[in-house]
C-alpha positions as CSV (number, residue, x, y, z in Angstrom):
1,M,-46.6,0.4,19.2
2,A,-45.6,4.0,19.9
3,S,-46.6,6.3,17.1
4,F,-44.6,9.1,15.8
5,G,-46.8,12.2,15.8
6,Y,-45.8,13.2,12.3
7,A,-47.2,10.0,10.8
8,K,-50.9,11.1,11.3
9,Y,-50.1,14.1,8.9
10,G,-49.1,11.7,6.1
11,L,-45.4,12.8,6.6
12,H,-42.4,10.7,6.5
13,K,-39.1,11.8,8.3
14,P,-36.1,11.9,6.0
15,R,-33.7,9.2,5.9
16,M,-30.6,10.1,8.0
17,P,-27.4,10.8,6.0
18,V,-25.1,8.0,5.1
19,V,-21.4,8.3,5.4
20,F,-19.9,6.7,2.6
21,T,-16.5,5.0,3.5
22,A,-13.9,4.6,0.9
23,P,-12.2,1.2,0.5
24,D,-9.3,1.0,3.1
25,D,-6.2,2.1,1.2
26,T,-3.7,1.4,4.1
27,K,-3.7,-2.4,3.8
28,I,-3.4,-5.3,1.4
29,Y,-6.5,-7.2,1.8
30,L,-9.4,-9.3,0.0
31,H,-11.7,-6.9,-1.1
32,S,-15.4,-7.4,-1.8
33,G,-15.7,-9.0,-5.2
34,E,-12.1,-9.7,-5.6
35,S,-11.0,-13.2,-7.0
36,R,-9.5,-15.3,-4.2
37,A,-7.1,-17.0,-6.7
38,S,-5.8,-13.7,-8.0
39,F,-5.5,-12.3,-4.5
40,D,-3.6,-15.5,-3.3
41,R,-1.1,-15.2,-6.2
42,L,-0.6,-11.5,-5.8
43,V,0.2,-11.6,-2.1
44,S,2.4,-14.6,-2.7
45,L,4.5,-12.7,-5.2
46,Q,4.5,-9.6,-2.8
47,S,5.7,-11.7,0.0
48,F,8.5,-13.0,-2.4
49,L,9.6,-9.5,-3.4
50,N,9.6,-8.4,0.2
51,E,12.6,-10.4,0.7
52,M,14.5,-7.5,-0.6
53,M,13.9,-5.7,2.8
54,K,16.2,-8.1,4.4
55,F,19.2,-6.7,2.7
56,F,18.5,-3.2,3.7
57,P,19.3,-1.1,6.8
58,N,16.4,-0.3,8.9
59,F,16.2,3.4,8.1
60,D,15.7,2.4,4.4
61,Q,12.9,-0.2,5.4
62,D,11.4,2.8,7.2
63,G,11.6,5.1,4.3
64,Y,10.0,2.6,1.8
65,M,7.2,2.0,4.5
66,N,6.1,5.6,4.9
67,G,8.8,8.0,3.9
68,T,9.8,8.7,7.4
69,T,13.0,7.5,8.8
70,N,14.3,6.6,12.3
71,D,17.9,7.7,13.3
72,T,19.4,4.1,13.2
73,K,21.6,4.8,16.2
74,A,18.4,5.8,18.3
75,A,16.7,2.7,17.1
76,G,19.4,0.4,18.3
77,D,20.8,-0.5,14.8
78,D,23.6,2.0,14.0
79,G,23.8,3.5,10.7
80,I,23.8,6.9,8.9
81,G,20.4,8.2,10.2
82,S,17.7,9.5,7.8
83,W,16.9,10.0,4.3
84,E,15.4,13.4,5.3
85,D,18.7,15.2,5.4
86,P,20.3,14.8,1.8
87,N,23.3,16.4,3.0
88,L,24.3,13.1,4.9
89,I,23.8,11.0,1.8
90,G,25.7,10.8,-1.4
91,T,28.7,9.4,-3.2
92,E,31.0,12.3,-1.9
93,F,30.5,11.3,1.5
94,R,30.4,7.4,1.2
95,D,34.1,6.4,1.2
96,R,35.2,9.1,3.6
97,L,37.4,8.3,6.7
98,G,37.8,10.5,9.8
99,G,35.3,12.2,12.1
100,S,31.6,11.5,11.5
101,Y,32.3,10.0,8.1
102,E,33.8,7.0,9.6
103,D,30.9,6.3,12.0
104,R,28.5,6.0,8.9
105,Y,27.1,2.9,7.3
106,G,24.2,1.7,5.4
107,D,24.4,4.6,2.8
108,F,24.9,2.8,-0.5
109,H,23.9,3.7,-4.1
110,N,20.3,4.2,-5.2
111,V,18.3,6.4,-7.6
112,S,15.8,9.1,-6.7
113,Y,12.5,10.1,-8.4
114,G,9.6,12.4,-7.4
115,Y,10.9,13.1,-3.8
116,G,13.8,15.2,-4.2
117,D,16.8,13.3,-2.9
118,R,14.8,10.4,-1.6
119,P,15.0,6.9,-3.2
120,W,12.6,5.9,-5.8
121,G,9.9,4.1,-4.1
122,S,10.1,6.0,-0.9
123,T,6.6,6.2,1.0
124,E,5.0,3.7,-1.4
125,G,4.6,1.1,1.3
126,G,2.1,3.2,3.2
127,I,-0.6,1.4,1.2
128,A,0.5,-1.9,3.1
129,E,0.6,-1.2,6.8
130,N,0.0,-5.0,7.4
131,L,3.3,-5.8,5.8
132,D,6.3,-6.4,7.7
133,F,9.0,-4.0,6.4
134,S,11.6,-5.3,8.9
135,P,11.6,-8.9,8.5
136,E,13.8,-11.3,10.3
137,A,16.2,-13.5,8.0
138,G,14.4,-16.6,9.0
139,D,10.9,-15.1,8.1
140,F,9.8,-16.0,4.6
141,W,6.1,-14.9,5.0
142,H,5.6,-11.2,5.5
143,F,2.0,-10.3,5.7
144,E,1.0,-9.9,9.4
145,D,-2.8,-10.6,9.0
146,I,-3.1,-12.9,5.8
147,A,-2.5,-16.5,6.0
148,P,0.6,-17.8,4.1
149,T,-0.4,-19.1,0.7
150,E,0.1,-22.7,-0.1
151,G,3.7,-23.6,-1.1
152,S,5.0,-20.3,0.2
153,G,6.9,-21.9,3.0
154,G,9.2,-24.1,1.0
155,P,12.0,-23.5,-1.3
156,I,11.2,-22.6,-5.1
157,D,11.1,-25.2,-7.4
158,V,14.3,-24.7,-9.5
159,N,13.0,-25.9,-12.8
160,E,9.9,-23.6,-12.6
161,Y,12.3,-20.7,-11.6
162,M,14.7,-21.5,-14.5
163,N,11.8,-21.6,-17.0
164,L,10.8,-18.2,-15.9
165,L,14.1,-16.6,-15.5
166,Y,15.9,-17.7,-18.7
167,S,12.8,-17.9,-21.0
168,A,14.2,-15.2,-23.1
169,A,17.9,-15.8,-22.7
170,D,20.0,-16.0,-25.9
171,F,23.0,-17.7,-24.3
172,D,23.6,-21.3,-22.9
173,T,21.8,-21.0,-19.6
174,P,23.3,-22.7,-16.5
175,Q,21.8,-25.8,-14.7
176,L,20.8,-24.4,-11.3
177,A,20.4,-26.8,-8.3
178,Q,17.4,-27.5,-6.0
179,I,17.4,-26.4,-2.4
180,N,16.1,-29.7,-0.8
181,D,13.5,-29.6,1.9
182,S,15.6,-31.2,4.7
183,E,18.6,-28.5,4.4
184,W,15.9,-25.9,4.0
185,A,14.4,-26.8,7.3
186,A,17.9,-26.9,8.9
187,A,18.6,-23.5,7.5
188,Q,15.4,-22.1,8.8
189,N,16.3,-23.5,12.2
190,Y,19.8,-21.8,12.1
191,L,18.3,-18.4,11.2
192,N,16.0,-18.7,14.1
193,G,19.0,-18.0,16.3
194,F,19.3,-14.4,14.8
195,D,16.2,-13.1,16.7
196,G,14.9,-9.9,15.2
197,M,17.8,-9.6,12.7
198,S,17.8,-9.2,9.0
199,Y,20.6,-10.2,6.7
200,Y,22.1,-6.7,6.9
201,Q,22.1,-6.7,10.6
202,I,23.7,-10.2,10.9
203,V,26.4,-8.9,8.4
204,M,27.0,-5.6,10.0
205,D,26.2,-6.3,13.7
206,N,28.7,-4.4,16.0
207,A,29.8,-2.3,12.9
208,D,30.9,0.5,15.2
209,S,33.9,-1.6,16.2
210,I,35.4,-1.3,12.9
211,S,38.7,0.6,12.8
212,F,40.8,2.1,9.8
213,T,44.1,3.2,9.0
214,D,44.4,5.7,6.1
215,T,47.5,4.3,4.7
216,N,48.0,6.8,1.9
217,G,46.5,9.7,3.7
218,D,44.0,10.8,1.1
219,G,41.1,10.8,3.7
220,K,39.2,7.9,1.7
221,F,39.1,4.1,2.4
222,T,40.2,2.1,-0.7
223,L,40.0,-1.7,-0.3
224,G,43.4,-3.3,-0.8
225,V,45.2,0.0,0.0
226,D,44.0,1.1,3.4
227,E,44.0,-1.2,6.3
228,Y,40.9,-2.1,8.5
229,N,40.0,-4.2,11.5
230,A,36.6,-5.8,11.5
231,D,37.3,-8.8,13.8
232,G,34.4,-8.0,16.1
233,V,31.9,-7.4,13.3
234,G,29.0,-9.9,12.2
235,A,26.6,-11.9,14.2
236,Y,27.5,-14.9,11.9
237,K,31.0,-15.0,13.7
238,G,31.7,-18.2,15.4
239,G,29.3,-20.2,13.0
240,S,30.5,-23.4,11.6
241,A,31.0,-24.3,7.9
242,T,27.5,-25.9,7.9
243,D,26.2,-22.8,9.3
244,A,27.7,-20.7,6.6
245,Y,26.2,-23.2,4.0
246,Y,22.7,-22.6,5.6
247,L,23.1,-18.8,5.6
248,M,24.1,-18.9,1.9
249,L,21.0,-21.1,1.1
250,A,18.8,-18.6,2.9
251,M,20.1,-15.6,1.1
252,L,20.1,-17.4,-2.3
253,E,16.4,-18.4,-1.7
254,S,15.6,-14.8,-1.0
255,R,17.3,-13.7,-4.3
256,R,15.5,-16.5,-6.0
257,R,12.0,-15.3,-4.7
258,V,12.8,-11.8,-5.9
259,F,14.0,-12.8,-9.3
260,Y,11.0,-15.4,-9.7
261,A,8.5,-12.7,-8.8
262,M,10.0,-10.0,-11.0
263,S,10.2,-12.6,-14.0
264,E,6.4,-13.4,-13.4
265,I,5.4,-9.8,-13.5
266,F,7.8,-8.2,-16.2
267,G,9.0,-11.3,-17.9
268,S,12.5,-12.6,-18.3
269,P,15.2,-9.9,-17.7
270,Y,16.9,-11.1,-21.0
271,L,14.0,-9.4,-22.7
272,I,15.7,-6.3,-21.5
273,A,19.1,-7.3,-22.5
274,N,17.5,-7.9,-26.0
275,D,15.9,-4.5,-26.0
276,D,12.6,-6.2,-26.4
277,S,10.4,-3.4,-25.0
278,H,7.1,-4.6,-26.5
279,G,7.9,-8.2,-25.3
280,I,8.0,-6.9,-21.6
281,I,4.9,-4.9,-22.0
282,D,3.2,-7.9,-23.3
283,E,4.4,-10.0,-20.3
284,F,3.5,-7.2,-17.9
285,D,0.0,-6.7,-19.2
286,S,-0.7,-10.5,-19.4
287,F,0.2,-10.6,-15.7
288,M,-1.7,-7.7,-14.5
289,D,-4.7,-8.4,-16.7
290,H,-5.0,-12.1,-16.7
291,E,-2.6,-13.8,-14.2
292,I,-4.1,-11.5,-11.4
293,G,-6.7,-10.0,-13.5
294,G,-9.2,-10.6,-10.6
295,A,-7.2,-8.6,-8.1
296,D,-8.2,-5.3,-6.8
297,S,-6.2,-2.3,-8.3
298,H,-5.3,-1.3,-4.8
299,N,-3.5,-4.5,-4.1
300,K,-1.7,-4.3,-7.5
301,R,-0.4,-0.9,-6.5
302,L,2.3,-2.3,-4.3
303,F,4.1,-3.9,-7.1
304,Y,5.4,-0.3,-8.0
305,M,7.3,0.0,-4.8
306,Y,9.2,-3.3,-5.5
307,F,9.8,-2.1,-9.2
308,A,11.2,1.1,-7.8
309,M,13.4,-0.7,-5.4
310,Q,15.3,-2.8,-7.9
311,H,18.5,-0.5,-8.3
312,H,18.8,-0.3,-4.6
313,F,18.3,-4.1,-4.2
314,R,21.1,-4.5,-6.8
315,W,23.6,-2.5,-4.6
316,A,22.4,-3.8,-1.2
317,M,22.3,-7.5,-2.3
318,A,25.2,-8.4,-4.5
319,P,28.1,-7.2,-2.3
320,L,27.4,-9.9,0.1
321,S,28.4,-12.5,-2.5
322,S,30.4,-10.7,-5.2
323,I,33.0,-8.0,-5.4
324,Y,30.7,-4.8,-5.8
325,T,32.8,-3.2,-3.1
326,E,35.9,-3.3,-5.0
327,G,37.5,-1.3,-7.8
328,D,34.4,1.0,-8.5
329,N,35.0,4.6,-9.1
330,L,31.6,5.4,-8.1
331,N,32.3,4.7,-4.4
332,P,28.9,3.4,-3.8
333,F,29.3,2.3,-0.2
334,T,30.5,3.7,3.1
335,A,34.0,2.7,4.5
336,R,32.2,0.6,7.1
337,D,30.0,-1.2,4.6
338,V,33.0,-2.0,2.3
339,A,34.7,-3.4,5.4
340,G,31.9,-5.2,6.9
341,F,30.9,-6.8,3.5
342,T,34.3,-8.0,2.7
343,E,34.8,-9.5,6.1
344,F,31.6,-11.4,5.7
345,R,32.7,-12.5,2.1
346,E,35.8,-13.8,3.3
347,W,34.2,-15.7,6.1
348,M,31.7,-17.1,3.7
349,E,34.3,-18.2,1.2
350,T,36.5,-19.9,3.9
351,S,33.7,-21.5,5.5
352,L,32.2,-22.9,2.3
353,A,35.7,-24.2,1.4
354,D,35.6,-26.1,4.6
355,Y,32.0,-27.3,3.9
356,E,33.3,-28.5,0.5
357,D,36.2,-30.4,2.2
358,N,33.7,-32.0,4.4
359,L,31.7,-33.2,1.6
360,Y,34.7,-34.8,0.0
361,S,35.9,-36.3,3.4
362,S,32.3,-37.7,4.0
363,N,32.5,-39.6,0.6
364,A,29.5,-37.5,-0.8
365,S,28.2,-38.6,-4.1
366,D,29.3,-36.9,-7.3
367,E,25.7,-35.7,-7.8
368,E,25.5,-34.1,-4.3
369,V,28.9,-32.3,-4.9
370,A,27.7,-31.1,-8.2
371,R,24.6,-29.7,-6.5
372,Y,26.5,-27.9,-3.8
373,E,28.9,-26.4,-6.6
374,A,25.9,-25.2,-8.6
375,L,24.3,-23.6,-5.4
376,R,27.7,-22.1,-4.6
377,D,28.3,-20.6,-7.9
378,E,24.8,-19.2,-8.2
379,F,25.3,-17.5,-4.9
380,N,28.7,-16.2,-5.9
381,F,27.1,-14.8,-9.4
382,T,29.6,-16.9,-11.3
383,T,26.6,-18.2,-13.2
384,A,24.3,-15.8,-15.2
385,Q,21.6,-14.2,-13.3
386,P,20.3,-10.6,-12.7
387,Y,22.5,-8.0,-10.9
388,G,25.8,-10.1,-10.7
389,R,29.2,-9.2,-11.5
390,D,32.5,-10.6,-10.8
391,D,36.1,-9.9,-11.7
392,D,35.9,-11.4,-15.2
393,L,32.4,-10.1,-16.3
394,D,31.5,-6.6,-17.2
395,A,28.5,-5.2,-15.3
396,D,26.8,-4.4,-18.5
397,A,27.1,-8.0,-20.0
398,A,23.9,-9.2,-21.2
399,N,23.7,-12.2,-18.8
400,Y,23.9,-10.0,-15.8
401,I,21.0,-7.6,-16.8
402,G,18.2,-6.7,-14.4
403,W,14.9,-4.9,-14.1
404,D,16.6,-1.7,-13.0
405,R,17.7,-1.0,-16.4
406,Y,15.5,-0.1,-19.4
407,C,17.9,-1.7,-21.9
408,R,21.5,-3.3,-21.9
409,F,23.1,0.1,-22.7
410,Y,22.2,3.4,-24.4
411,S,24.6,5.2,-26.7
412,A,24.6,7.0,-30.1
413,N,24.9,3.6,-31.7
414,N,22.2,1.8,-29.6
415,H,19.1,3.7,-29.3
416,P,16.5,1.1,-28.1
417,E,12.8,1.2,-29.4
418,G,10.6,3.4,-27.3
419,S,13.4,5.1,-25.4
420,V,12.5,8.5,-23.9
421,W,15.9,9.6,-25.1
422,L,16.6,10.6,-28.7
423,P,19.8,9.7,-30.4
424,P,22.4,12.5,-29.5
425,D,22.5,13.9,-33.1
426,E,18.7,14.6,-33.0
427,Y,18.9,17.0,-30.1
428,P,19.0,20.8,-30.8
429,V,22.5,22.5,-31.0
430,G,23.4,23.5,-27.5
431,Y,21.0,21.0,-25.7
432,N,22.7,20.1,-22.3
433,M,22.1,16.5,-22.5
434,D,24.2,15.7,-19.5
435,A,22.1,18.1,-17.3
436,R,19.0,16.4,-18.7
437,R,20.2,13.0,-17.9
438,G,21.4,13.8,-14.5
439,G,25.1,14.0,-14.9
440,E,28.1,12.9,-17.0
441,G,29.4,9.4,-17.4
442,R,27.7,6.7,-19.6
443,E,25.6,9.5,-20.8
444,G,23.8,10.1,-17.5
445,H,22.7,6.5,-17.1
446,C,20.1,6.7,-19.8
447,D,19.9,2.9,-19.6
448,Y,18.4,3.1,-16.2
449,A,14.7,2.3,-15.9
450,V,14.1,5.5,-13.8
451,K,15.7,7.6,-16.5
452,Q,12.9,6.8,-18.6
453,I,10.2,8.6,-16.5
454,I,12.3,11.5,-15.0
455,G,10.9,14.8,-16.6
456,V,8.1,12.9,-18.3
457,S,4.6,14.1,-17.7
458,E,2.1,11.9,-15.8
459,G,-0.2,12.3,-19.0
460,A,2.6,10.9,-21.2
461,L,3.3,8.0,-18.7
462,K,-0.5,7.0,-19.0
463,G,-0.5,7.3,-22.7
464,L,-2.6,10.4,-22.8
465,S,-0.1,12.5,-24.5
466,R,3.2,12.0,-26.4
467,H,6.7,12.7,-25.4
468,N,9.2,13.6,-27.9
469,D,6.6,12.5,-30.5
470,I,6.7,8.9,-28.8
471,N,3.9,7.2,-27.4
472,L,5.7,6.0,-24.3
473,Y,2.9,4.0,-22.8
474,H,2.8,1.9,-25.9
475,D,6.5,1.5,-26.8
476,N,8.5,2.1,-23.5
477,W,8.2,-0.7,-21.1
478,A,9.2,1.3,-17.9
479,A,6.9,4.1,-18.8
480,H,4.2,1.6,-19.4
481,A,4.6,0.0,-16.1
482,V,4.7,3.2,-14.2
483,G,1.9,4.6,-16.0
484,T,-0.1,1.5,-15.2
485,F,0.7,1.7,-11.4
486,F,-0.3,5.4,-11.6
487,G,-3.7,4.3,-13.0
488,Y,-4.2,2.0,-10.0
489,E,-3.4,4.9,-7.7
490,D,-5.9,7.0,-9.6
491,K,-8.5,4.5,-8.8
492,D,-7.8,4.7,-5.1
493,I,-8.0,8.3,-5.2
494,N,-11.2,8.2,-7.2
495,A,-12.7,5.7,-4.7
496,A,-11.8,8.1,-1.8
497,T,-13.1,11.1,-3.7
498,T,-16.2,9.4,-4.7
499,A,-17.0,8.4,-1.1
500,L,-16.3,12.0,0.1
501,A,-18.7,13.3,-2.8
502,L,-21.4,10.8,-2.0
503,T,-21.3,11.7,1.7
504,F,-21.4,15.5,1.0
505,W,-24.3,14.9,-1.4
506,D,-26.2,12.7,0.9
507,S,-25.6,15.1,3.8
508,D,-27.0,18.0,1.5
509,R,-29.9,15.6,0.5
510,Y,-30.7,15.2,4.2
511,K,-30.5,18.8,4.9
512,K,-33.0,19.9,2.1
513,E,-35.4,17.1,2.9
514,N,-35.3,17.7,6.4
515,T,-36.0,21.3,5.9
516,E,-38.9,20.6,3.7
517,F,-40.2,18.0,6.3
518,R,-39.9,20.4,9.2
519,S,-41.8,23.1,7.0
520,D,-44.5,20.6,6.1
521,L,-44.9,19.5,9.6
522,R,-45.2,23.0,10.8
523,K,-47.8,23.6,8.2
524,A,-49.7,20.4,9.1
525,V,-49.6,21.3,12.8
526,D,-50.8,24.8,12.2
527,E,-53.7,23.7,10.1
528,E,-54.6,21.2,12.6
529,Y,-54.6,23.8,15.4
530,F,-56.8,26.1,13.4
531,D,-59.2,23.3,12.5
532,Q,-59.3,22.5,16.2
533,V,-60.0,26.2,17.2
534,D,-62.8,26.3,14.7
535,E,-64.2,23.0,16.0
536,A,-64.1,24.4,19.5
537,Q,-65.8,27.6,18.5
538,A,-68.4,25.7,16.8
539,N,-69.0,23.4,19.8
540,R,-69.1,26.3,22.2
541,A,-71.8,28.0,19.9
542,Q,-73.8,24.7,19.8
543,D,-73.5,24.4,23.6
544,L,-74.6,28.0,24.0
545,K,-77.7,27.5,21.7
546,R,-78.6,24.4,23.6
547,A,-78.3,26.2,26.9
548,Q,-80.4,29.0,25.5
549,D,-83.0,26.6,24.1
550,K,-83.2,24.9,27.4
551,Q,-83.6,28.2,29.2
552,A,-86.3,29.3,26.9
553,A,-88.1,26.0,27.2
554,E,-87.8,26.2,30.9
555,K,-89.2,29.8,30.7
556,R,-92.1,28.7,28.6
557,R,-92.8,25.7,31.0
558,V,-92.8,28.1,33.9
559,Q,-95.1,30.4,32.1
560,L,-97.4,27.6,31.1
561,K,-97.5,26.3,34.6
562,Q,-98.3,29.8,35.8
563,R,-101.1,30.2,33.4
564,L,-102.3,26.8,34.2
565,D,-102.3,27.6,38.0
566,E,-104.0,30.9,37.1
567,S,-106.7,29.1,35.1
568,E,-107.1,26.6,37.8
569,A,-107.5,29.2,40.4
570,A,-110.1,31.1,38.4
571,R,-112.0,27.9,37.7
572,K,-112.1,27.2,41.5
573,R,-113.2,30.8,42.2
574,A,-116.0,30.5,39.6
575,K,-117.0,27.2,41.1
576,A,-116.9,28.8,44.6
577,R,-119.2,31.7,43.4
578,M,-121.5,29.2,41.6
579,V,-121.8,27.1,44.7
580,A,-122.4,30.4,46.8
581,S,-125.1,31.6,44.4
582,M,-126.9,28.1,44.4
583,F,-126.7,28.1,48.3
584,K,-128.1,31.5,48.4
585,S,-130.9,30.8,46.0
586,R,-132.1,27.7,48.0
587,E,-132.0,29.8,51.0
588,S,-134.1,32.4,49.5
589,K,-136.6,29.8,48.3
590,R,-136.7,28.3,51.8
591,K,-137.6,31.6,53.4
592,R,-140.4,32.2,51.0
């Protein structure tokens, strides 16, 4: 195994920095540790609530999705254009005739909050990019990458629906009828013929062909006074009486899904009619903390958008089956919308009359006829339900209340508990109540839910401070809900901020540790180098001494050999002299 050189110094290289990633805040998805049961319940109800999108023009859908809007003409679905130019939107333009005013449609009543002239809830869908904000009429599951939950494909059980919707009603509630499975399947098959079209597009298809005659010359379109021709409008045209019944069922089911989900989350709308703010708070907290208590706070945030959309939904949905486009001095619709919606209602009324005749001629049972009549009356808002109104019932009647209002009404004689507004006689002299409330008329719509949060600090909405000496979070159901949703948003922001802070912290940790490591490594390398130099010098000294010792030994050996050689030579010479002397002595003796 290869060895990293720094290991021999007893050093460990610092761990590389970690990039901490915040949970994805652009999608609805099952988070780690999130309860599957809570998540399934949450997405089921969010898909129910998303039925509202079918009643909006596409530029509204875009606005809720991300706050940007496409020009509907350029997108192939003609309309007024964009939220981004408030000069093109507003009651003073809606009923006008002539010029560009007459080309407009899709601009109908809404409320704004927090984004200037943009509708309340604009941009909130940016946390759910996997949600279909432009659903087709026949589509009843709206998440692109989440499997439909059990039971989400069929019609709502009507008994369960009534138990939720009317649980707080203090009047005789109607007996609603069940949409059966066979006609539901047939209705969905019929809707499949409108490829890529929402309810609004089905009703307003070819709206550019509508023509008007300004009979009284006042430059405004007044239904019943001015003439119009909308013969070529509506993709539904040419459908049979049975087709009309199927389209009615689909729209009714969409409404039921919205009302069912809102009743689950906030409680029965008749708690609002009864000014029971604490009752709604209890229902809301029970749902958020217990019913879906195991759901991630990011996923819960999306409910805020649907709450904010309620007033818009009222005006987008009800005109298709009631008379909201008639006799209202607010002029909440463009001329083309009034004409197109009226054309649709007349076709629906005539077609349903034919369908009813067919029931009688086919000898349908009394029970089947009664079931049809109950469904028809519910569709036409002639039975008590949220957001309805007809000729005979006032819009403020308790049995037509909805979640877009804080209370049934607000006045000097009716000051609901927890309201952000004080009774008129408690304001300082000269206080401009109309300016504070957003205009004259019905005291500036102080009964609207949105008017409970306009001008209120985020701290007061979250219960961190008081407003007009009122703990709004504790006593005001609209402020409590919005404060709770803002708290969920804070958790998303905190998660992102924490991840960013941890990334910076760990990067700084790595930089410091790596600086120390490199310094220690340099010291260790330097020490090793000098140790090696010292060792080399010692070795060289030892080698030199050994060489010198060897040289001295060799010299001594040579000198010893030389002495030995010299001694041997001397011995030989002495011996030679001795031999010569002996020889000489013998010779002398012989001669004598």
